[in-house]
C-alpha positions as CSV (number, residue, x, y, z in Angstrom):
1,M,-10.6,20.5,-39.6
2,R,-8.5,22.1,-42.3
3,A,-11.5,24.2,-43.4
4,L,-11.9,25.4,-39.8
5,L,-8.2,26.3,-39.5
6,F,-8.4,28.3,-42.8
7,L,-11.4,30.2,-41.5
8,M,-9.5,31.1,-38.3
9,L,-6.3,32.2,-40.2
10,A,-8.0,34.1,-43.0
11,P,-8.6,37.3,-40.9
12,I,-5.0,37.3,-39.7
13,L,-3.7,37.0,-43.2
14,W,-6.0,39.8,-44.4
15,L,-4.7,42.1,-41.7
16,M,-1.1,41.3,-42.5
17,L,-1.5,41.9,-46.2
18,A,-3.9,44.9,-46.1
19,P,-1.3,47.6,-45.3
20,A,0.9,46.5,-48.2
21,N,-2.1,46.4,-50.6
22,H,-3.3,49.8,-49.4
23,S,0.1,51.3,-50.0
24,Y,0.3,49.9,-53.5
25,S,-3.2,51.1,-54.5
26,Q,-2.8,54.5,-52.9
27,N,-4.4,57.2,-55.1
28,P,-1.8,59.0,-57.3
29,A,-1.2,62.7,-56.6
30,E,-1.9,65.6,-58.9
31,R,1.1,66.5,-61.0
32,S,1.9,69.1,-63.7
33,I,4.6,70.0,-66.2
34,E,5.5,73.5,-67.4
35,K,7.0,74.1,-70.8
36,P,8.1,77.7,-71.4
37,I,8.2,78.8,-75.1
38,Q,11.6,80.4,-76.0
39,H,12.3,82.6,-79.0
40,K,12.7,80.7,-82.3
41,E,12.9,77.3,-80.7
42,P,14.2,74.9,-83.4
43,V,12.4,71.8,-82.1
44,D,8.8,71.2,-81.3
45,M,7.9,68.9,-78.3
46,E,5.3,66.8,-80.1
47,D,4.6,64.4,-77.2
48,I,5.5,64.1,-73.5
49,Q,5.0,60.8,-71.7
50,V,5.2,60.1,-68.0
51,R,4.7,57.0,-65.9
52,D,1.6,55.8,-64.0
53,D,0.5,52.4,-62.6
54,Q,-0.4,51.2,-66.1
55,G,2.8,52.4,-67.8
56,L,3.5,55.5,-69.9
57,K,0.9,58.0,-70.8
58,S,0.9,61.2,-72.8
59,V,0.3,64.5,-71.0
60,K,0.1,68.1,-72.0
61,P,2.2,71.0,-70.5
62,G,0.1,73.2,-68.2
63,S,-2.5,70.5,-67.7
64,K,-3.1,68.6,-64.4
65,F,-2.7,64.9,-64.4
66,H,-2.3,62.1,-61.8
67,G,0.9,60.1,-61.2
68,N,2.6,58.0,-58.6
69,E,5.9,58.9,-56.8
70,D,8.0,57.6,-59.7
71,W,6.1,59.5,-62.4
72,L,9.3,61.0,-63.8
73,K,11.0,57.6,-64.3
74,G,11.2,56.7,-68.0
75,L,10.2,60.2,-69.1
76,T,9.9,60.1,-72.9
77,L,9.8,63.1,-75.2
78,R,9.2,63.1,-79.0
79,L,11.0,66.0,-80.7
80,K,10.4,67.3,-84.2
81,N,13.0,69.5,-86.0
82,T,11.2,72.6,-87.1
83,S,14.3,74.5,-88.2
84,D,15.6,74.7,-91.8
85,K,18.8,72.9,-90.8
86,S,19.7,69.3,-89.7
87,I,20.3,68.9,-86.0
88,V,23.3,66.8,-84.8
89,Y,23.0,67.4,-81.1
90,A,19.9,68.2,-79.0
91,E,19.6,68.6,-75.2
92,I,16.4,68.9,-73.2
93,R,16.7,70.1,-69.6
94,V,14.2,69.0,-66.9
95,Y,14.2,71.1,-63.8
96,V,12.8,69.7,-60.5
97,P,12.4,72.3,-57.7
98,T,14.1,71.3,-54.5
99,S,11.6,73.3,-52.5
100,E,8.7,75.8,-53.1
101,T,11.0,78.8,-52.5
102,E,14.6,77.7,-53.3
103,D,15.9,78.9,-56.7
104,K,18.4,76.0,-57.3
105,P,16.5,73.2,-59.0
106,V,17.9,69.7,-59.8
107,A,18.5,69.5,-63.6
108,F,18.1,66.3,-65.5
109,S,19.3,66.1,-69.1
110,L,17.9,64.2,-72.1
111,R,20.3,64.2,-75.0
112,Y,20.3,63.1,-78.6
113,G,23.6,62.8,-80.4
114,V,27.1,64.0,-79.3
115,M,28.3,67.5,-78.9
116,P,30.7,68.2,-81.8
117,R,34.3,69.1,-80.8
118,P,35.6,72.3,-82.2
119,G,38.3,72.2,-84.9
120,S,37.8,68.6,-85.9
121,D,35.6,66.8,-88.5
122,N,33.8,64.6,-86.0
123,F,30.3,64.8,-87.4
124,G,30.9,61.5,-89.1
125,L,31.8,59.9,-85.7
126,N,28.5,60.8,-84.2
127,P,26.6,57.6,-83.5
128,S,23.2,59.3,-84.1
129,Q,21.9,60.2,-87.5
130,P,21.3,63.9,-88.0
131,I,17.7,65.0,-87.5
132,A,16.6,66.5,-90.9
133,H,14.0,69.2,-91.2
134,G,10.5,67.8,-90.4
135,R,11.9,64.6,-88.9
136,S,11.3,63.4,-85.3
137,V,13.2,61.5,-82.7
138,T,12.3,60.1,-79.3
139,V,14.5,60.6,-76.3
140,T,14.1,58.9,-72.9
141,L,15.5,59.6,-69.5
142,S,17.6,56.6,-68.6
143,D,16.9,54.7,-65.4
144,D,20.5,55.3,-64.1
145,D,20.1,59.1,-64.5
146,Y,16.7,59.0,-62.9
147,E,17.9,57.1,-59.9
148,L,21.0,59.4,-59.5
149,G,18.8,62.5,-59.8
150,K,16.2,61.1,-57.4
151,N,18.9,60.7,-54.8
152,I,20.0,64.4,-55.3
153,V,16.4,65.5,-55.0
154,R,16.0,63.5,-51.8
155,E,19.1,65.0,-50.3
156,K,17.9,68.6,-51.0
157,R,14.2,68.4,-50.2
158,G,14.0,65.4,-47.9
159,N,11.7,63.4,-50.2
160,V,11.2,62.6,-53.9
161,N,7.4,63.1,-54.0
162,F,7.5,66.4,-56.0
163,N,4.3,67.6,-57.9
164,H,5.6,69.7,-60.7
165,L,8.6,70.3,-62.9
166,E,9.7,72.4,-65.9
167,I,11.0,71.3,-69.3
168,R,13.1,73.5,-71.5
169,V,14.8,73.1,-74.8
170,G,18.5,73.4,-74.1
171,M,21.5,73.5,-76.5
172,I,20.8,72.6,-80.1
173,V,23.7,72.2,-82.6
174,F,23.3,72.1,-86.3
175,D,25.2,70.3,-89.0
176,D,26.6,73.6,-90.3
177,G,28.5,74.3,-87.1
178,T,26.0,76.9,-85.7
179,A,23.8,76.4,-82.7
180,W,20.8,77.7,-80.7
181,K,20.3,78.3,-77.0
182,N,18.1,80.5,-74.9
183,G,16.4,82.0,-78.0
184,Y,19.7,83.0,-79.6
185,S,21.5,81.8,-82.7
186,L,25.1,80.9,-81.8
187,R,28.5,80.5,-83.4
188,R,31.8,79.5,-82.1
189,D,34.0,82.3,-80.8
190,P,36.9,82.7,-83.3
191,N,39.2,83.6,-80.4
192,D,38.1,80.6,-78.3
193,P,36.4,77.8,-80.3
194,E,35.4,76.1,-77.0
195,R,33.1,79.1,-76.4
196,W,29.7,79.8,-78.1
197,V,28.7,83.4,-78.7
198,P,25.4,84.9,-80.1
199,V,25.5,85.9,-83.7
200,D,23.9,89.3,-83.2
201,E,24.2,90.1,-79.6
202,P,26.5,92.9,-78.2
203,N,26.6,91.3,-74.8
204,P,27.1,87.5,-75.3
205,N,27.7,86.8,-71.6
206,L,24.3,88.3,-70.6
207,A,22.5,86.5,-73.4
208,L,23.7,83.0,-72.5
209,R,22.9,83.4,-68.8
210,R,19.2,84.2,-69.3
211,G,16.5,82.0,-67.8
212,Y,17.4,79.0,-65.8
213,Y,20.9,79.1,-67.1
214,G,21.6,81.9,-64.6
215,R,20.7,79.6,-61.8
216,K,23.1,77.2,-60.1
217,A,21.1,74.1,-60.9
218,A,22.4,70.7,-59.6
219,S,23.0,68.8,-62.8
220,V,22.6,65.0,-63.0
221,R,25.8,63.3,-64.2
222,S,25.4,60.0,-65.9
223,T,27.1,57.0,-64.3
224,S,26.3,54.6,-67.2
225,S,28.8,53.1,-69.6
226,K,27.3,55.2,-72.5
227,A,28.9,58.4,-71.3
228,T,28.7,60.0,-74.7
229,E,25.0,59.7,-75.0
230,L,22.7,60.0,-72.0
231,A,19.4,59.4,-73.7
232,S,18.2,56.4,-75.7
233,H,16.8,57.3,-79.0
234,K,15.3,56.2,-82.3
235,L,15.1,58.0,-85.6
236,N,11.7,58.4,-87.2
237,H,11.5,57.4,-90.9
238,G,9.7,60.5,-91.9
239,P,7.7,63.5,-90.9
240,R,4.7,62.7,-88.7
241,Q,1.5,62.8,-90.6
C-alpha cells in the first residue's frame, strides 16, 4: 500500500520540484571584462577571478566566459607593483553600464590601504603594509559593497543581469607622497594640499578628468564597519615566480 502511494505521489513531487531545479541549473550567460591599458600603469593585474556555480575562476580581459547572475560577487584581483616605488594606497574601479547607451555607469571600488592625509605623518598608521616593487597583493570586492552596488544597478537598469563591465586602475599613492592617476604622475598642490595636480601638465584640470573620470558614475559607498578599507587583502611574501 505504501509502495503504491509513493508511486502515485512521485509524479506530483517531480512536477513541484522541477521548476526550482530548472531555475538552479539554468545555463550561465556569456560575460566579458574589458581592461583598458593606461599610460605608465604602476600595477599589473596578474589575475582576475569571478564567480560561477563551482566557485571562483580565473578569466582574461577581452575573452568571453560564462557566469551566472552573481558572477561579480566576490570579484578578486591580484595586483603586482611594477613601479620603482612602494605603494601605500591602491584603488581599482569597476564600471557596470546601466544600459547599452547611457554614459553613467555604476562604479565599484576595490581598495588596498588607506589614502594618506596631507600634512601629517600617517603612513605608520596605515593598517596595510606597503607593496614593495615586485610584490603582489590580492583585493576582493566585499559582499556588502556588492549588494549595495547591485541595488543601484537594479534601480538604474531594471535588473542586475549585466553581461560586461570594465576594470580600470584608479588612484595609486606611493610612499614618497607622489601618486599616479589616468596615466599622469601626481603631486600635491602646494597651495591646496587636499588637491592632486600632474607633475608635468600645463592643464591639470583637463588631465584629471580624462577617461571615465569625466563621467558622473554612481559610486558605491561602503556600509560596513571597516569604513577605512573597503577591500579585504593579503600581502604576498615575495615576487611571483
